[in-house]
N, C-alpha and C positions, 0 to 999 in steps of 0.2 A: 414103512411102506408108503410109497407115493400114491397119489390119486391116479386111477386108471380109467380112461374114457375110451370106449370102443370107437373105431373109425367111422362106423355107420350111425353112431349116436349124434343127435343134434342138441347141443347145450348152448343156450343163449349166453353170450359173453357177459351179460349183466347179472346172471345167476351167481349166487355165492355158494361155492363148493369147498368144503373143508378138506383136510388131509385124510388120507387112507380111505377114500371113497372109491367104490367101483361102480361105474355106469356102463352097463352092458350094451350089446348090439340093439340098434333101432330104438333106443330110448329118446324121448323128447322132453327137454327140461326148459321151462319158460323163464322169462327174464326176472320174475319176482320170486323165484324159488330160492330157499336157503336149505342146504343139505348138510347135516352134521357129520362129524368124524365117524368113520367106520361103517357108514351105510353101504348096503349092496343093493343096487337096482339091477336085477339079473338080466332082463331083456324086455323090449317092447313096453316099457313103463312110461306113462305120461304124467308129468308133474306140471299142472296148469295153474295159472293165477298165483295169488299170494299164499304160498305153502311154506311153512317152517317145519322141517323134519329134523328131529333130534339125532342123537348118536346111536350107532349100532343097530339101525333098523334094516330089515331084509324085506325087499319088495319083489314079488315074483312076477312073471310075465303077464302082460295085458292088464295090469292094474292101472287105474286112473285116479290120481290124487289131486284134488282141488278143482274138479270140473264145476261148471256153473250149476247152481241149484235148480232142481226141477220144480220151479215155482213160477207161476205165470205172472206174479207181481214183481219178480226180480227185474230190475232195469239197469243192471251193470254196476251196481254200487261196489265200492272197493272192499269187499269182504274177504275172509281168509280161512285157512285151515292151520291148526297148530297140533303137532304130533310130538309125543315124548320120545323116550329112548327104549331100545331093545324090543321093539314090536316086530311081529311077523305078519305080513299081508300076503296071502296066497293068491293064486291065479285069478284074475278077473275081478279083484276087489275094487269097488268104487267108493270114494269118499268125497262128498260135495261140500264146497265152501258155504259159509253162512249167508244169511240174508239180513236186511235192515230191520226185520221184525223183532229181533232180539239184539244181542250185542255184536252181531256180524261175524261170529266165529263158530266154526265146528272144531271141537277139541277131542283129541284122543290122548289118553294117558300113556303109561309105560307098561311094558311087558304084556301087551294085548296081543291076542292071537285071533286074527280074522281069517277063516278058512275060505275056500274057493267060492267066488261069485257072491260074497257078502256085499250088501249095499248099506252104506251109512249116509243118511240124508242130511240135508242142510240143518245147521243149528243144533246138531246132536252134541251131547257132552258125555264122553265115556271115561270112567275112572281107570284104575290100574288093574292088571292081572285079570282081565276079562277074556273069556273065550266065546266066540260066536261061530257056530258050525256052518257048513256049506249051504249056500242058497237062502240064507236068512236075510230078511229085509227090514231095515230100520227106517221108518218114515221120519219126517222132519221133527225137530224140537224134542227128541227123546233124550232123557237123562238116564244113564245106566251107571250104577254105583260099582265100586271095586269088588272083585272076586265073584261077580255074577257070571253065570254060564247059560248060554242060549244054544239049544240043539239045532239040528238041521231043518230047513224048510219052514222056519217060523216067520210069520208076518206080524210086525209090531206097529200099532196105530200111532199116529202123530200125538205128541205131548205125553205119551206114556212114560212113567218112571219105572225102572227096574231096580229093586233094592239090593243091598249088599248080601253076598253069600246065597243068593237065590238061584234056582235052577228052573229053566223053562224047557218043557218036553218038546220033542220033535213034532213038526207039522201043526203046531198050535196057532191059534188066532188070538193075539194079545190085544185086547180092546180096552182092558182096565189096567191100572197100575199093578205091578208084581211086588208083593210085600217082601221085605228082607227075610232071609232065612227059610223061605217057603219053596216047595216044589209045586210049580204051576204047570198045567197042561190042559189041552182039549180045545174044542170049538163048540160052544163058548168055553173059554179057559176058566179053570177054577183052582184055588189053592187046595191041592189034594192032601198034603201033609207037610211036615217040615222037611227040609233038605238034609236028612240025617247023615247021608254019606258025605256030602260036602262039609257039613259042620264038623264031623269027626276028623275029616282029612285036614281041616284047617285048625285043628286044635282047640275048638270051642269046648269049654268045660262041661262036664256031664251034668252038673246042676243047672247050667244055663240051657242045655238041650232039653232037660226035663221041663223046665219052666216054659220054654217055647212050645213044647208039645202041648202043655196044658193051655197055653194061650190060644193055640190053634183050635183045640177042642172047644173052648168057650166061645170063640168068635165064629168059627166056620161050621161047627157042628151044633153047638148049643145056641148059636145066633144071639148071644148076648151083645149088648152095646159095648163100645170101647170103655166107657166110664165104668160099667158094671164089671167088665173083665179086669180092669185096672184095680178096682177095689178088692175083687176076689183074690187076685194074685198077690196083692200087698198083704192081705190077711193071712195068706199061707206062706209068707216069706219068700215069694218067687218074683219079687220086684227087682230083677237084675238089670244091668244096662242093656242087654240084648232085648229083653222084653219091653223095656221102655222105648227103645228105638222102634221096635215093631209097632207098638201101640201109637206112638207119635206119627209114624208113617201112615197108618190106617186112618187116624184122626184127620190128618192133612188130606189124604185121598178123598175122604168123604165130603170135604169142602169144595171139591171141584165138580166138573160136569161129567156124567157118564162114567164115574169111577176113575177119573184121571185128575189127580190133585192139581197139576199145573194147567189144566184146561179150564181156565176161568172165563167168565163172560167178558172181562176186560181185555183178554188176550185175543188178538186177531188170529183166526184160523187160516193157515196157508191154503192157497188154491190147490 
């Protein structure tokens, strides 16, 4: 299949377009874009700045990839967006390129599903197989691990980390880091329980699920310290890799400001 470009699309001749790409009506592709094999830009899609789009991505109408960061300190530095393979970006998705405050890159992994009107701010890093539902907003510098799920209408504060296999409930205000394997919701948000449905769905072992449940009980209900929880879980033979990752995450989280491990005094906060 040859690349197909609609008559009404504007593709800068300097853009790199692979084979089997479909660029629909009224799309605008800038000079620094690189679009991989098998991508479909359905209609009215803008690819601005330095954007590298992997293979087999589907981008729905009115999405904007690579727009300038919404950061008052940005002065036109040559930052970029890097996107993996087999992602789906639904209507109105916006992904802004990075700033010079970190490494200048906003990264999206592979098999990510961003539903309508999701915003991914500058310098965000998303792993693989992530789902973010309609109208959720990721501020700058957020790191989201693979297999995380964010429901609709969620606002995530800058520098927040979202752990692997976690689930964020709809309409939540995420001001603190979201620990892996947990279900977090509310305003203010809290780790209500483990993400039991997600863990079973992804084949996490029953023994690990039981250990994570006990870790949640100790830390979020019993309010023990990470050190005490670690010792108790080791004593009862529940020191599995999932529990170690959870406790390491919480330990790192507590080293940052306001419950955000990456938000350190040495890191400048974006405007």
